[in-house]
One Martini backbone bead per residue (centre of mass of N, CA, C, O) as a GRO file, in nm:
protein
  141
    1MET     BB    1   5.354   3.207  33.224
    2ARG     BB    2   5.602   3.332  33.032
    3ASP     BB    3   5.863   3.543  33.037
    4SER     BB    4   5.981   3.713  32.746
    5TYR     BB    5   6.247   3.869  32.907
    6GLU     BB    6   6.443   3.670  33.056
    7ASP     BB    7   6.696   3.667  32.851
    8ILE     BB    8   6.747   4.015  32.879
    9ILE     BB    9   6.717   4.143  33.172
   10THR     BB   10   7.035   4.085  33.265
   11LEU     BB   11   7.152   4.265  33.070
   12PRO     BB   12   7.338   4.509  32.971
   13HIS     BB   13   7.353   4.820  32.877
   14HIS     BB   14   7.376   4.972  32.578
   15VAL     BB   15   7.684   5.119  32.441
   16SER     BB   16   7.810   5.311  32.211
   17ASP     BB   17   8.114   5.347  32.021
   18LYS     BB   18   8.021   5.563  31.782
   19ARG     BB   19   7.811   5.710  31.970
   20PRO     BB   20   7.707   5.951  32.155
   21GLN     BB   21   7.543   6.047  32.414
   22MET     BB   22   7.258   6.191  32.495
   23PRO     BB   23   7.164   6.450  32.641
   24MET     BB   24   6.921   6.516  32.867
   25GLN     BB   25   6.806   6.775  32.736
   26GLU     BB   26   6.752   6.645  32.452
   27ARG     BB   27   6.582   6.406  32.542
   28ALA     BB   28   6.347   6.584  32.655
   29ALA     BB   29   6.283   6.752  32.392
   30GLN     BB   30   6.152   6.516  32.219
   31PHE     BB   31   5.880   6.533  32.425
   32SER     BB   32   5.790   6.800  32.359
   33PRO     BB   33   5.577   7.017  32.264
   34PHE     BB   34   5.401   7.122  31.964
   35ALA     BB   35   5.307   7.336  31.693
   36ALA     BB   36   5.111   7.235  31.441
   37LEU     BB   37   4.960   7.531  31.436
   38THR     BB   38   5.099   7.784  31.324
   39GLY     BB   39   4.920   8.075  31.430
   40TYR     BB   40   4.641   7.997  31.548
   41ASP     BB   41   4.618   8.173  31.804
   42ALA     BB   42   4.639   8.445  31.653
   43ALA     BB   43   4.387   8.401  31.474
   44ILE     BB   44   4.183   8.382  31.705
   45ARG     BB   45   4.236   8.659  31.831
   46GLU     BB   46   4.168   8.824  31.575
   47THR     BB   47   3.874   8.723  31.546
   48ALA     BB   48   3.785   8.823  31.843
   49ARG     BB   49   3.835   9.097  31.759
   50THR     BB   50   3.682   9.404  31.781
   51THR     BB   51   3.480   9.625  31.582
   52ASP     BB   52   3.369   9.916  31.445
   53ALA     BB   53   3.132  10.088  31.288
   54ARG     BB   54   3.055  10.318  31.067
   55LEU     BB   55   2.900  10.616  31.093
   56GLU     BB   56   2.616  10.783  30.974
   57LEU     BB   57   2.539  11.098  30.888
   58SER     BB   58   2.338  11.340  30.890
   59GLU     BB   59   2.270  11.634  30.743
   60GLU     BB   60   2.260  11.799  31.004
   61SER     BB   61   2.531  11.695  31.121
   62MET     BB   62   2.705  11.788  30.883
   63GLU     BB   63   2.647  12.091  30.907
   64LEU     BB   64   2.753  12.124  31.197
   65LEU     BB   65   3.038  12.018  31.141
   66ASN     BB   66   3.111  12.233  30.924
   67THR     BB   67   3.077  12.475  31.111
   68LYS     BB   68   3.290  12.389  31.321
   69LEU     BB   69   3.526  12.372  31.122
   70GLN     BB   70   3.518  12.671  31.037
   71MET     BB   71   3.559  12.787  31.321
   72ALA     BB   72   3.833  12.652  31.367
   73ALA     BB   73   3.977  12.785  31.124
   74ASP     BB   74   3.914  13.091  31.215
   75SER     BB   75   4.064  13.019  31.523
   76ILE     BB   76   4.375  12.953  31.512
   77ALA     BB   77   4.510  13.202  31.656
   78GLU     BB   78   4.372  13.128  31.947
   79GLN     BB   79   4.398  12.821  32.022
   80PRO     BB   80   4.176  12.624  32.079
   81GLU     BB   81   4.041  12.372  32.265
   82LEU     BB   82   3.990  12.055  32.109
   83SER     BB   83   3.762  11.782  32.029
   84PHE     BB   84   3.815  11.477  31.843
   85THR     BB   85   3.596  11.253  31.679
   86TYR     BB   86   3.718  10.955  31.513
   87PHE     BB   87   3.771  10.733  31.249
   88LYS     BB   88   3.970  10.430  31.267
   89PRO     BB   89   4.083  10.213  31.068
   90ASP     BB   90   4.149   9.894  31.030
   91GLU     BB   91   4.428   9.709  30.908
   92ARG     BB   92   4.295   9.389  30.915
   93LYS     BB   93   3.986   9.481  30.927
   94SER     BB   94   3.679   9.548  30.939
   95GLY     BB   95   3.657   9.855  31.051
   96GLY     BB   96   3.703  10.002  31.390
   97ALA     BB   97   3.770  10.315  31.570
   98TYR     BB   98   3.694  10.547  31.815
   99ILE     BB   99   3.861  10.861  31.851
  100THR     BB  100   3.996  11.089  32.102
  101VAL     BB  101   4.123  11.419  32.051
  102SER     BB  102   4.335  11.684  32.177
  103GLY     BB  103   4.360  12.031  32.061
  104ALA     BB  104   4.521  12.248  31.856
  105VAL     BB  105   4.490  12.409  31.562
  106LYS     BB  106   4.707  12.456  31.283
  107LYS     BB  107   4.549  12.311  31.031
  108VAL     BB  108   4.341  12.333  30.728
  109ASP     BB  109   4.324  12.089  30.468
  110ASP     BB  110   4.124  12.089  30.192
  111TYR     BB  111   4.279  11.921  29.980
  112LYS     BB  112   4.355  11.668  30.188
  113ARG     BB  113   4.148  11.648  30.424
  114LEU     BB  114   4.291  11.794  30.690
  115ILE     BB  115   4.370  11.790  31.038
  116ILE     BB  116   4.610  11.990  31.211
  117LEU     BB  117   4.785  11.970  31.491
  118GLN     BB  118   5.020  12.092  31.706
  119SER     BB  119   5.131  11.788  31.761
  120GLY     BB  120   5.092  11.657  31.444
  121GLU     BB  121   4.828  11.547  31.423
  122THR     BB  122   4.613  11.368  31.201
  123ILE     BB  123   4.281  11.437  31.057
  124PRO     BB  124   4.032  11.313  30.884
  125MET     BB  125   3.753  11.477  30.786
  126ASP     BB  126   3.572  11.224  30.691
  127ASP     BB  127   3.603  11.087  31.003
  128VAL     BB  128   3.441  11.290  31.152
  129LEU     BB  129   3.194  11.311  31.419
  130GLU     BB  130   3.324  11.521  31.641
  131ILE     BB  131   3.318  11.860  31.783
  132GLU     BB  132   3.470  12.003  32.079
  133GLY     BB  133   3.410  12.315  32.267
  134GLU     BB  134   3.398  12.641  32.373
  135LEU     BB  135   3.361  12.767  32.087
  136PHE     BB  136   3.050  12.618  32.070
  137SER     BB  137   2.849  12.751  32.281
  138ALA     BB  138   2.664  12.921  32.083
  139LEU     BB  139   2.534  12.668  31.931
  140GLN     BB  140   2.383  12.535  32.199
  141GLN     BB  141   2.155  12.775  32.245
   0.00000   0.00000   0.00000
């Protein structure tokens, strides 16, 4: 069998007179991998991220929560340290997460339905699951 490249194998490598040679860095870059599906990895991570469902409180729990909220509003001047556990909806998908923050209450805004802490953090009243603190020790007995 005859080698089909015999006639050209000994010829010198062609170098163009009109175009400059491509630098080694660029030549290597043309073979580097690319992301055919831009954003696909981010979409997979977002789909895999879990969220919690909002819990529905019973009537009894709602009454206790309202009592605690009223006690907190009545004792703003004493600035007791309280912990609020509330539902924060997720911005990108259904569900959210339960967050617990602590601090003294600065104001309870019944019109806007917000609890405003001394730190400036606002908590939507309708999202509160639990309020805890020394203030409520009489309720637990």
